[in-house]
PDB file of N, CA, C and O in Angstrom:
ATOM      1  N   MET A   1     175.903  48.520 165.277  1.00  0.00           N
ATOM      2  CA  MET A   1     177.715  48.268 165.048  1.00  0.00           C
ATOM      3  C   MET A   1     177.671  49.608 163.532  1.00  0.00           C
ATOM      4  O   MET A   1     178.578  50.432 163.416  1.00  0.00           O
ATOM      5  N   HIS A   2     176.591  49.556 162.645  1.00  0.00           N
ATOM      6  CA  HIS A   2     177.579  50.265 161.337  1.00  0.00           C
ATOM      7  C   HIS A   2     177.121  51.788 161.560  1.00  0.00           C
ATOM      8  O   HIS A   2     177.504  52.767 160.919  1.00  0.00           O
ATOM      9  N   LEU A   3     176.258  51.749 162.568  1.00  0.00           N
ATOM     10  CA  LEU A   3     175.920  53.264 163.123  1.00  0.00           C
ATOM     11  C   LEU A   3     177.292  53.626 163.697  1.00  0.00           C
ATOM     12  O   LEU A   3     177.882  54.611 163.253  1.00  0.00           O
ATOM     13  N   ASP A   4     177.796  52.909 164.615  1.00  0.00           N
ATOM     14  CA  ASP A   4     178.758  52.772 165.799  1.00  0.00           C
ATOM     15  C   ASP A   4     180.485  53.501 164.602  1.00  0.00           C
ATOM     16  O   ASP A   4     181.276  54.438 164.715  1.00  0.00           O
ATOM     17  N   ARG A   5     180.293  52.494 163.718  1.00  0.00           N
ATOM     18  CA  ARG A   5     181.515  52.877 162.823  1.00  0.00           C
ATOM     19  C   ARG A   5     181.700  54.093 162.267  1.00  0.00           C
ATOM     20  O   ARG A   5     182.826  54.549 162.066  1.00  0.00           O
ATOM     21  N   ARG A   6     180.151  54.972 161.852  1.00  0.00           N
ATOM     22  CA  ARG A   6     179.990  55.958 160.503  1.00  0.00           C
ATOM     23  C   ARG A   6     180.094  57.016 161.605  1.00  0.00           C
ATOM     24  O   ARG A   6     180.628  58.018 161.127  1.00  0.00           O
ATOM     25  N   ALA A   7     179.780  57.179 162.928  1.00  0.00           N
ATOM     26  CA  ALA A   7     180.276  57.854 163.693  1.00  0.00           C
ATOM     27  C   ALA A   7     181.700  58.323 163.964  1.00  0.00           C
ATOM     28  O   ALA A   7     182.220  59.430 163.823  1.00  0.00           O
ATOM     29  N   HIS A   8     182.317  56.821 164.518  1.00  0.00           N
ATOM     30  CA  HIS A   8     184.186  57.391 164.058  1.00  0.00           C
ATOM     31  C   HIS A   8     184.446  57.642 163.236  1.00  0.00           C
ATOM     32  O   HIS A   8     185.254  58.558 163.389  1.00  0.00           O
ATOM     33  N   LEU A   9     184.284  57.399 162.044  1.00  0.00           N
ATOM     34  CA  LEU A   9     184.545  57.971 160.686  1.00  0.00           C
ATOM     35  C   LEU A   9     184.388  59.778 161.004  1.00  0.00           C
ATOM     36  O   LEU A   9     185.352  60.501 161.251  1.00  0.00           O
ATOM     37  N   THR A  10     183.388  60.100 160.948  1.00  0.00           N
ATOM     38  CA  THR A  10     182.967  61.525 160.419  1.00  0.00           C
ATOM     39  C   THR A  10     183.649  61.697 162.087  1.00  0.00           C
ATOM     40  O   THR A  10     184.751  62.075 161.689  1.00  0.00           O
ATOM     41  N   ALA A  11     183.724  61.698 162.838  1.00  0.00           N
ATOM     42  CA  ALA A  11     184.360  62.450 164.158  1.00  0.00           C
ATOM     43  C   ALA A  11     185.940  62.566 163.599  1.00  0.00           C
ATOM     44  O   ALA A  11     186.455  63.650 163.875  1.00  0.00           O
ATOM     45  N   ASP A  12     186.750  61.678 162.899  1.00  0.00           N
ATOM     46  CA  ASP A  12     188.065  61.503 162.448  1.00  0.00           C
ATOM     47  C   ASP A  12     188.078  62.755 161.151  1.00  0.00           C
ATOM     48  O   ASP A  12     189.203  63.044 160.744  1.00  0.00           O
ATOM     49  N   ARG A  13     186.884  63.490 160.503  1.00  0.00           N
ATOM     50  CA  ARG A  13     187.378  64.354 159.455  1.00  0.00           C
ATOM     51  C   ARG A  13     187.206  65.785 160.371  1.00  0.00           C
ATOM     52  O   ARG A  13     187.602  66.672 159.615  1.00  0.00           O
ATOM     53  N   GLY A  14     186.811  66.370 161.598  1.00  0.00           N
ATOM     54  CA  GLY A  14     186.912  67.554 161.604  1.00  0.00           C
ATOM     55  C   GLY A  14     185.408  67.950 161.274  1.00  0.00           C
ATOM     56  O   GLY A  14     184.605  67.086 160.924  1.00  0.00           O
ATOM     57  N   THR A  15     185.081  69.196 161.391  1.00  0.00           N
ATOM     58  CA  THR A  15     184.317  70.206 161.098  1.00  0.00           C
ATOM     59  C   THR A  15     184.030  70.893 159.687  1.00  0.00           C
ATOM     60  O   THR A  15     182.961  71.351 159.285  1.00  0.00           O
ATOM     61  N   ASP A  16     185.474  70.837 158.930  1.00  0.00           N
ATOM     62  CA  ASP A  16     185.541  71.642 157.708  1.00  0.00           C
ATOM     63  C   ASP A  16     185.239  70.404 156.745  1.00  0.00           C
ATOM     64  O   ASP A  16     185.569  69.219 156.713  1.00  0.00           O
ATOM     65  N   PRO A  17     184.649  71.047 156.167  1.00  0.00           N
ATOM     66  CA  PRO A  17     184.863  69.634 154.560  1.00  0.00           C
ATOM     67  C   PRO A  17     185.671  69.999 153.641  1.00  0.00           C
ATOM     68  O   PRO A  17     186.094  71.137 153.438  1.00  0.00           O
ATOM     69  N   PRO A  18     185.921  68.955 153.018  1.00  0.00           N
ATOM     70  CA  PRO A  18     186.975  68.176 152.592  1.00  0.00           C
ATOM     71  C   PRO A  18     186.795  69.420 151.024  1.00  0.00           C
ATOM     72  O   PRO A  18     185.786  69.576 150.335  1.00  0.00           O
ATOM     73  N   ALA A  19     188.039  70.056 150.888  1.00  0.00           N
ATOM     74  CA  ALA A  19     188.753  70.751 149.548  1.00  0.00           C
ATOM     75  C   ALA A  19     188.431  70.236 148.246  1.00  0.00           C
ATOM     76  O   ALA A  19     188.664  69.091 147.857  1.00  0.00           O
ATOM     77  N   VAL A  20     187.969  71.010 147.703  1.00  0.00           N
ATOM     78  CA  VAL A  20     187.287  70.316 146.353  1.00  0.00           C
ATOM     79  C   VAL A  20     188.133  71.272 145.420  1.00  0.00           C
ATOM     80  O   VAL A  20     188.086  72.467 145.714  1.00  0.00           O
ATOM     81  N   PRO A  21     188.963  70.871 144.246  1.00  0.00           N
ATOM     82  CA  PRO A  21     189.829  71.291 143.279  1.00  0.00           C
ATOM     83  C   PRO A  21     189.459  71.807 142.906  1.00  0.00           C
ATOM     84  O   PRO A  21     188.302  71.455 142.676  1.00  0.00           O
ATOM     85  N   GLU A  22     189.782  73.021 142.440  1.00  0.00           N
ATOM     86  CA  GLU A  22     189.178  73.681 141.265  1.00  0.00           C
ATOM     87  C   GLU A  22     189.211  72.845 139.795  1.00  0.00           C
ATOM     88  O   GLU A  22     190.226  72.198 139.537  1.00  0.00           O
ATOM     89  N   PRO A  23     188.081  72.868 138.829  1.00  0.00           N
ATOM     90  CA  PRO A  23     188.275  72.233 137.275  1.00  0.00           C
ATOM     91  C   PRO A  23     189.055  72.811 136.526  1.00  0.00           C
ATOM     92  O   PRO A  23     189.192  73.979 136.162  1.00  0.00           O
ATOM     93  N   ILE A  24     189.713  71.583 136.266  1.00  0.00           N
ATOM     94  CA  ILE A  24     190.941  72.274 134.790  1.00  0.00           C
ATOM     95  C   ILE A  24     189.981  72.027 133.710  1.00  0.00           C
ATOM     96  O   ILE A  24     189.006  71.277 133.659  1.00  0.00           O
ATOM     97  N   ARG A  25     190.647  73.089 132.595  1.00  0.00           N
ATOM     98  CA  ARG A  25     189.753  73.414 131.341  1.00  0.00           C
ATOM     99  C   ARG A  25     190.940  73.059 130.347  1.00  0.00           C
ATOM    100  O   ARG A  25     191.934  73.784 130.405  1.00  0.00           O
ATOM    101  N   ILE A  26     190.921  71.741 129.211  1.00  0.00           N
ATOM    102  CA  ILE A  26     191.982  71.604 128.662  1.00  0.00           C
ATOM    103  C   ILE A  26     191.567  71.674 127.423  1.00  0.00           C
ATOM    104  O   ILE A  26     190.386  71.405 127.201  1.00  0.00           O
ATOM    105  N   THR A  27     192.644  72.137 126.087  1.00  0.00           N
ATOM    106  CA  THR A  27     191.935  72.370 124.286  1.00  0.00           C
ATOM    107  C   THR A  27     192.199  70.693 124.376  1.00  0.00           C
ATOM    108  O   THR A  27     192.636  69.877 125.188  1.00  0.00           O
ATOM    109  N   ALA A  28     191.562  70.728 122.808  1.00  0.00           N
ATOM    110  CA  ALA A  28     191.854  69.343 121.879  1.00  0.00           C
ATOM    111  C   ALA A  28     193.420  69.152 121.872  1.00  0.00           C
ATOM    112  O   ALA A  28     193.880  68.068 122.229  1.00  0.00           O
ATOM    113  N   HIS A  29     193.799  69.621 121.690  1.00  0.00           N
ATOM    114  CA  HIS A  29     195.699  69.621 121.483  1.00  0.00           C
ATOM    115  C   HIS A  29     195.853  69.455 122.871  1.00  0.00           C
ATOM    116  O   HIS A  29     195.782  68.323 122.392  1.00  0.00           O
ATOM    117  N   GLU A  30     196.006  69.397 124.232  1.00  0.00           N
ATOM    118  CA  GLU A  30     196.207  68.407 125.442  1.00  0.00           C
ATOM    119  C   GLU A  30     195.478  67.344 125.486  1.00  0.00           C
ATOM    120  O   GLU A  30     195.905  66.347 126.068  1.00  0.00           O
ATOM    121  N   ALA A  31     193.949  67.355 124.735  1.00  0.00           N
ATOM    122  CA  ALA A  31     193.443  65.862 125.020  1.00  0.00           C
ATOM    123  C   ALA A  31     194.073  64.835 124.690  1.00  0.00           C
ATOM    124  O   ALA A  31     194.138  63.810 125.369  1.00  0.00           O
ATOM    125  N   GLY A  32     194.778  65.086 123.233  1.00  0.00           N
ATOM    126  CA  GLY A  32     195.156  64.243 122.455  1.00  0.00           C
ATOM    127  C   GLY A  32     196.367  63.950 122.574  1.00  0.00           C
ATOM    128  O   GLY A  32     196.702  62.944 121.949  1.00  0.00           O
ATOM    129  N   LEU A  33     197.495  64.689 123.405  1.00  0.00           N
ATOM    130  CA  LEU A  33     198.961  64.538 123.922  1.00  0.00           C
ATOM    131  C   LEU A  33     198.728  63.664 124.898  1.00  0.00           C
ATOM    132  O   LEU A  33     199.520  62.735 125.057  1.00  0.00           O
ATOM    133  N   LEU A  34     197.597  63.807 125.726  1.00  0.00           N
ATOM    134  CA  LEU A  34     197.269  63.086 126.679  1.00  0.00           C
ATOM    135  C   LEU A  34     197.387  61.610 126.483  1.00  0.00           C
ATOM    136  O   LEU A  34     198.130  60.761 126.975  1.00  0.00           O
ATOM    137  N   GLN A  35     195.834  61.549 125.080  1.00  0.00           N
ATOM    138  CA  GLN A  35     195.823  60.448 124.593  1.00  0.00           C
ATOM    139  C   GLN A  35     197.212  59.258 123.802  1.00  0.00           C
ATOM    140  O   GLN A  35     197.042  58.074 123.511  1.00  0.00           O
ATOM    141  N   THR A  36     198.396  60.005 123.643  1.00  0.00           N
ATOM    142  CA  THR A  36     199.567  59.519 123.470  1.00  0.00           C
ATOM    143  C   THR A  36     199.371  60.232 121.390  1.00  0.00           C
ATOM    144  O   THR A  36     200.191  59.940 120.520  1.00  0.00           O
ATOM    145  N   PHE A  37     198.587  60.786 121.240  1.00  0.00           N
ATOM    146  CA  PHE A  37     198.184  60.923 120.015  1.00  0.00           C
ATOM    147  C   PHE A  37     199.997  62.398 119.458  1.00  0.00           C
ATOM    148  O   PHE A  37     200.239  63.375 120.166  1.00  0.00           O
ATOM    149  N   PRO A  38     200.802  62.071 118.225  1.00  0.00           N
ATOM    150  CA  PRO A  38     201.459  63.207 118.317  1.00  0.00           C
ATOM    151  C   PRO A  38     201.035  64.755 118.730  1.00  0.00           C
ATOM    152  O   PRO A  38     199.936  65.115 119.151  1.00  0.00           O
ATOM    153  N   ALA A  39     202.034  65.452 118.530  1.00  0.00           N
ATOM    154  CA  ALA A  39     201.925  67.173 118.800  1.00  0.00           C
ATOM    155  C   ALA A  39     201.011  67.600 117.677  1.00  0.00           C
ATOM    156  O   ALA A  39     200.006  68.282 117.880  1.00  0.00           O
ATOM    157  N   HIS A  40     201.371  67.198 116.550  1.00  0.00           N
ATOM    158  CA  HIS A  40     200.984  68.437 114.830  1.00  0.00           C
ATOM    159  C   HIS A  40     199.992  67.073 114.350  1.00  0.00           C
ATOM    160  O   HIS A  40     199.952  66.764 113.159  1.00  0.00           O
ATOM    161  N   TYR A  41     199.140  66.235 115.473  1.00  0.00           N
ATOM    162  CA  TYR A  41     198.230  65.639 114.556  1.00  0.00           C
ATOM    163  C   TYR A  41     197.258  66.385 114.142  1.00  0.00           C
ATOM    164  O   TYR A  41     196.863  67.319 114.838  1.00  0.00           O
ATOM    165  N   PRO A  42     196.449  65.960 112.364  1.00  0.00           N
ATOM    166  CA  PRO A  42     195.083  67.158 112.132  1.00  0.00           C
ATOM    167  C   PRO A  42     194.090  66.807 112.697  1.00  0.00           C
ATOM    168  O   PRO A  42     193.629  65.705 112.397  1.00  0.00           O
ATOM    169  N   TRP A  43     193.260  67.826 113.956  1.00  0.00           N
ATOM    170  CA  TRP A  43     192.345  66.634 114.883  1.00  0.00           C
ATOM    171  C   TRP A  43     191.465  67.840 113.079  1.00  0.00           C
ATOM    172  O   TRP A  43     191.681  68.751 112.280  1.00  0.00           O
ATOM    173  N   ALA A  44     190.856  67.191 113.359  1.00  0.00           N
ATOM    174  CA  ALA A  44     189.559  68.399 112.088  1.00  0.00           C
ATOM    175  C   ALA A  44     188.069  68.249 112.944  1.00  0.00           C
ATOM    176  O   ALA A  44     187.584  67.352 113.634  1.00  0.00           O
ATOM    177  N   GLY A  45     187.563  69.764 112.477  1.00  0.00           N
ATOM    178  CA  GLY A  45     185.932  69.891 112.724  1.00  0.00           C
ATOM    179  C   GLY A  45     186.337  71.292 113.802  1.00  0.00           C
ATOM    180  O   GLY A  45     187.450  71.795 113.953  1.00  0.00           O
ATOM    181  N   ASN A  46     185.131  71.664 114.410  1.00  0.00           N
ATOM    182  CA  ASN A  46     185.168  72.437 115.416  1.00  0.00           C
ATOM    183  C   ASN A  46     185.513  71.706 117.115  1.00  0.00           C
ATOM    184  O   ASN A  46     185.649  70.489 116.990  1.00  0.00           O
ATOM    185  N   LYS A  47     185.666  72.145 118.526  1.00  0.00           N
ATOM    186  CA  LYS A  47     185.977  72.345 119.225  1.00  0.00           C
ATOM    187  C   LYS A  47     185.219  70.926 119.904  1.00  0.00           C
ATOM    188  O   LYS A  47     185.761  70.058 120.589  1.00  0.00           O
ATOM    189  N   GLY A  48     183.773  71.014 119.461  1.00  0.00           N
ATOM    190  CA  GLY A  48     183.397  69.493 120.056  1.00  0.00           C
ATOM    191  C   GLY A  48     183.807  68.323 119.222  1.00  0.00           C
ATOM    192  O   GLY A  48     183.780  67.166 119.641  1.00  0.00           O
ATOM    193  N   GLN A  49     184.190  68.678 118.011  1.00  0.00           N
ATOM    194  CA  GLN A  49     183.696  67.314 117.321  1.00  0.00           C
ATOM    195  C   GLN A  49     185.867  66.690 116.920  1.00  0.00           C
ATOM    196  O   GLN A  49     186.356  65.669 116.436  1.00  0.00           O
ATOM    197  N   GLN A  50     186.322  67.681 117.338  1.00  0.00           N
ATOM    198  CA  GLN A  50     187.692  67.650 118.004  1.00  0.00           C
ATOM    199  C   GLN A  50     187.336  66.206 119.476  1.00  0.00           C
ATOM    200  O   GLN A  50     187.551  64.996 119.531  1.00  0.00           O
ATOM    201  N   PHE A  51     186.770  67.138 120.349  1.00  0.00           N
ATOM    202  CA  PHE A  51     186.874  65.850 121.264  1.00  0.00           C
ATOM    203  C   PHE A  51     186.155  64.894 121.158  1.00  0.00           C
ATOM    204  O   PHE A  51     186.575  63.764 121.408  1.00  0.00           O
ATOM    205  N   CYS A  52     185.141  65.085 120.837  1.00  0.00           N
ATOM    206  CA  CYS A  52     184.942  63.666 120.001  1.00  0.00           C
ATOM    207  C   CYS A  52     185.484  62.585 118.785  1.00  0.00           C
ATOM    208  O   CYS A  52     184.651  61.775 118.381  1.00  0.00           O
ATOM    209  N   GLN A  53     186.106  62.571 118.518  1.00  0.00           N
ATOM    210  CA  GLN A  53     187.473  62.704 118.255  1.00  0.00           C
ATOM    211  C   GLN A  53     188.487  61.833 119.051  1.00  0.00           C
ATOM    212  O   GLN A  53     188.550  60.627 119.290  1.00  0.00           O
ATOM    213  N   ILE A  54     189.092  62.679 119.301  1.00  0.00           N
ATOM    214  CA  ILE A  54     190.057  62.175 120.648  1.00  0.00           C
ATOM    215  C   ILE A  54     189.433  60.656 121.653  1.00  0.00           C
ATOM    216  O   ILE A  54     190.164  59.760 122.074  1.00  0.00           O
ATOM    217  N   GLY A  55     187.893  60.747 121.839  1.00  0.00           N
ATOM    218  CA  GLY A  55     187.178  60.185 122.732  1.00  0.00           C
ATOM    219  C   GLY A  55     186.732  59.049 122.346  1.00  0.00           C
ATOM    220  O   GLY A  55     186.372  57.971 122.818  1.00  0.00           O
ATOM    221  N   ASN A  56     186.872  59.659 121.197  1.00  0.00           N
ATOM    222  CA  ASN A  56     186.304  57.828 120.635  1.00  0.00           C
ATOM    223  C   ASN A  56     187.153  57.076 120.268  1.00  0.00           C
ATOM    224  O   ASN A  56     186.902  55.872 120.219  1.00  0.00           O
ATOM    225  N   ALA A  57     188.548  57.631 119.864  1.00  0.00           N
ATOM    226  CA  ALA A  57     190.057  56.864 118.968  1.00  0.00           C
ATOM    227  C   ALA A  57     190.653  55.898 120.337  1.00  0.00           C
ATOM    228  O   ALA A  57     190.333  55.971 121.523  1.00  0.00           O
ATOM    229  N   VAL A  58     191.484  55.128 119.755  1.00  0.00           N
ATOM    230  CA  VAL A  58     191.963  53.919 120.636  1.00  0.00           C
ATOM    231  C   VAL A  58     193.513  54.871 120.203  1.00  0.00           C
ATOM    232  O   VAL A  58     193.966  55.243 119.120  1.00  0.00           O
ATOM    233  N   PRO A  59     194.014  55.018 121.679  1.00  0.00           N
ATOM    234  CA  PRO A  59     195.204  55.934 121.615  1.00  0.00           C
ATOM    235  C   PRO A  59     196.325  55.136 121.312  1.00  0.00           C
ATOM    236  O   PRO A  59     196.757  54.242 122.040  1.00  0.00           O
ATOM    237  N   PRO A  60     196.766  55.461 120.272  1.00  0.00           N
ATOM    238  CA  PRO A  60     198.516  54.939 119.172  1.00  0.00           C
ATOM    239  C   PRO A  60     199.060  54.093 120.115  1.00  0.00           C
ATOM    240  O   PRO A  60     199.521  53.108 119.538  1.00  0.00           O
ATOM    241  N   LEU A  61     199.196  54.044 121.195  1.00  0.00           N
ATOM    242  CA  LEU A  61     200.784  54.322 122.094  1.00  0.00           C
ATOM    243  C   LEU A  61     199.532  52.686 122.680  1.00  0.00           C
ATOM    244  O   LEU A  61     200.250  51.689 122.751  1.00  0.00           O
ATOM    245  N   LEU A  62     198.384  52.420 122.958  1.00  0.00           N
ATOM    246  CA  LEU A  62     197.897  51.223 123.336  1.00  0.00           C
ATOM    247  C   LEU A  62     197.306  50.712 122.393  1.00  0.00           C
ATOM    248  O   LEU A  62     197.219  49.490 122.515  1.00  0.00           O
ATOM    249  N   ALA A  63     196.630  51.327 121.039  1.00  0.00           N
ATOM    250  CA  ALA A  63     196.687  50.588 120.068  1.00  0.00           C
ATOM    251  C   ALA A  63     198.581  49.358 119.749  1.00  0.00           C
ATOM    252  O   ALA A  63     198.829  48.181 120.009  1.00  0.00           O
ATOM    253  N   GLY A  64     199.231  50.226 119.256  1.00  0.00           N
ATOM    254  CA  GLY A  64     200.552  49.842 119.591  1.00  0.00           C
ATOM    255  C   GLY A  64     200.827  48.163 120.291  1.00  0.00           C
ATOM    256  O   GLY A  64     200.820  47.092 119.685  1.00  0.00           O
ATOM    257  N   HIS A  65     201.012  48.371 121.460  1.00  0.00           N
ATOM    258  CA  HIS A  65     201.133  47.683 122.683  1.00  0.00           C
ATOM    259  C   HIS A  65     200.109  46.587 122.264  1.00  0.00           C
ATOM    260  O   HIS A  65     200.723  45.521 122.226  1.00  0.00           O
ATOM    261  N   LEU A  66     198.919  46.424 121.964  1.00  0.00           N
ATOM    262  CA  LEU A  66     197.565  45.411 121.678  1.00  0.00           C
ATOM    263  C   LEU A  66     198.322  44.471 120.451  1.00  0.00           C
ATOM    264  O   LEU A  66     198.552  43.262 120.463  1.00  0.00           O
ATOM    265  N   LEU A  67     198.646  45.578 119.296  1.00  0.00           N
ATOM    266  CA  LEU A  67     199.314  44.960 118.309  1.00  0.00           C
ATOM    267  C   LEU A  67     200.335  44.233 117.912  1.00  0.00           C
ATOM    268  O   LEU A  67     200.543  43.474 116.965  1.00  0.00           O
ATOM    269  N   ALA A  68     201.096  44.716 119.070  1.00  0.00           N
ATOM    270  CA  ALA A  68     202.684  44.227 118.319  1.00  0.00           C
ATOM    271  C   ALA A  68     202.822  42.194 118.375  1.00  0.00           C
ATOM    272  O   ALA A  68     203.301  41.344 117.624  1.00  0.00           O
ATOM    273  N   PRO A  69     201.987  42.180 119.908  1.00  0.00           N
ATOM    274  CA  PRO A  69     202.840  40.685 120.024  1.00  0.00           C
ATOM    275  C   PRO A  69     201.379  39.850 118.461  1.00  0.00           C
ATOM    276  O   PRO A  69     201.412  38.721 117.973  1.00  0.00           O
ATOM    277  N   HIS A  70     201.002  40.273 118.349  1.00  0.00           N
ATOM    278  CA  HIS A  70     199.848  39.843 117.446  1.00  0.00           C
ATOM    279  C   HIS A  70     200.915  39.792 116.150  1.00  0.00           C
ATOM    280  O   HIS A  70     201.229  38.617 115.962  1.00  0.00           O
ATOM    281  N   LEU A  71     201.551  40.669 115.225  1.00  0.00           N
ATOM    282  CA  LEU A  71     201.750  41.228 114.392  1.00  0.00           C
ATOM    283  C   LEU A  71     203.787  40.761 114.307  1.00  0.00           C
ATOM    284  O   LEU A  71     204.562  41.100 113.412  1.00  0.00           O
ATOM    285  N   GLY A  72     204.174  39.767 115.802  1.00  0.00           N
ATOM    286  CA  GLY A  72     205.324  40.080 115.464  1.00  0.00           C
ATOM    287  C   GLY A  72     206.224  40.478 115.746  1.00  0.00           C
ATOM    288  O   GLY A  72     207.194  39.731 115.877  1.00  0.00           O
ATOM    289  N   VAL A  73     206.324  41.869 115.974  1.00  0.00           N
ATOM    290  CA  VAL A  73     206.684  43.121 116.166  1.00  0.00           C
ATOM    291  C   VAL A  73     207.413  43.605 117.867  1.00  0.00           C
ATOM    292  O   VAL A  73     206.869  43.462 118.962  1.00  0.00           O
ATOM    293  N   THR A  74     208.948  44.263 117.528  1.00  0.00           N
ATOM    294  CA  THR A  74     209.087  44.499 119.233  1.00  0.00           C
ATOM    295  C   THR A  74     208.873  45.918 119.587  1.00  0.00           C
ATOM    296  O   THR A  74     209.740  46.490 118.927  1.00  0.00           O
ATOM    297  N   LEU A  75     208.240  46.791 120.226  1.00  0.00           N
ATOM    298  CA  LEU A  75     207.651  48.110 120.471  1.00  0.00           C
ATOM    299  C   LEU A  75     208.787  48.421 121.410  1.00  0.00           C
ATOM    300  O   LEU A  75     209.225  48.001 122.481  1.00  0.00           O
ATOM    301  N   ASP A  76     209.190  49.774 120.114  1.00  0.00           N
ATOM    302  CA  ASP A  76     209.828  50.952 120.573  1.00  0.00           C
ATOM    303  C   ASP A  76     209.474  51.937 121.331  1.00  0.00           C
ATOM    304  O   ASP A  76     208.504  52.401 120.732  1.00  0.00           O
ATOM    305  N   PRO A  77     209.631  52.541 122.238  1.00  0.00           N
ATOM    306  CA  PRO A  77     209.453  53.837 122.231  1.00  0.00           C
ATOM    307  C   PRO A  77     209.588  54.697 121.762  1.00  0.00           C
ATOM    308  O   PRO A  77     208.740  55.566 121.968  1.00  0.00           O
ATOM    309  N   ASP A  78     210.489  54.938 121.033  1.00  0.00           N
ATOM    310  CA  ASP A  78     211.072  56.252 120.040  1.00  0.00           C
ATOM    311  C   ASP A  78     209.924  56.252 118.933  1.00  0.00           C
ATOM    312  O   ASP A  78     209.719  57.356 118.427  1.00  0.00           O
ATOM    313  N   ASP A  79     209.108  55.147 118.455  1.00  0.00           N
ATOM    314  CA  ASP A  79     208.724  55.086 117.791  1.00  0.00           C
ATOM    315  C   ASP A  79     206.687  56.473 117.786  1.00  0.00           C
ATOM    316  O   ASP A  79     205.818  56.854 117.001  1.00  0.00           O
ATOM    317  N   PHE A  80     207.008  56.572 118.965  1.00  0.00           N
ATOM    318  CA  PHE A  80     205.509  56.971 119.535  1.00  0.00           C
ATOM    319  C   PHE A  80     206.712  58.618 120.273  1.00  0.00           C
ATOM    320  O   PHE A  80     206.896  58.618 121.490  1.00  0.00           O
ATOM    321  N   THR A  81     207.141  59.392 119.716  1.00  0.00           N
ATOM    322  CA  THR A  81     207.448  60.277 120.238  1.00  0.00           C
ATOM    323  C   THR A  81     206.324  61.525 120.520  1.00  0.00           C
ATOM    324  O   THR A  81     205.535  61.771 119.607  1.00  0.00           O
ATOM    325  N   LEU A  82     206.274  62.025 121.320  1.00  0.00           N
ATOM    326  CA  LEU A  82     205.175  63.130 121.444  1.00  0.00           C
ATOM    327  C   LEU A  82     205.865  64.633 122.065  1.00  0.00           C
ATOM    328  O   LEU A  82     205.627  65.282 123.084  1.00  0.00           O
ATOM    329  N   ALA A  83     206.804  64.822 120.945  1.00  0.00           N
ATOM    330  CA  ALA A  83     207.340  65.787 121.468  1.00  0.00           C
ATOM    331  C   ALA A  83     206.302  67.178 121.217  1.00  0.00           C
ATOM    332  O   ALA A  83     205.900  67.260 120.056  1.00  0.00           O
ATOM    333  N   ALA A  84     206.100  67.642 121.616  1.00  0.00           N
ATOM    334  CA  ALA A  84     204.935  69.167 121.930  1.00  0.00           C
ATOM    335  C   ALA A  84     205.245  70.571 121.118  1.00  0.00           C
ATOM    336  O   ALA A  84     204.528  71.556 121.293  1.00  0.00           O
TER     337      ALA A  84
END
């Protein structure tokens, strides 16, 4: 039964392999924006160090959502302006 299911799936796909999109490279500035850091956040160091900082950081918007109930405050979306 497993072999029948596999044959059915390959027959539906046709003979062309699926298209693979080209990789996209982003800057540390763009990575910071994606993680909800302010547009002019002062990242330090070289490119690799900046990406490390971004990857290791807790995104500000996530931190706000997690902490707001414990601090007894209402999270205001205007507190997180991400103007580029």
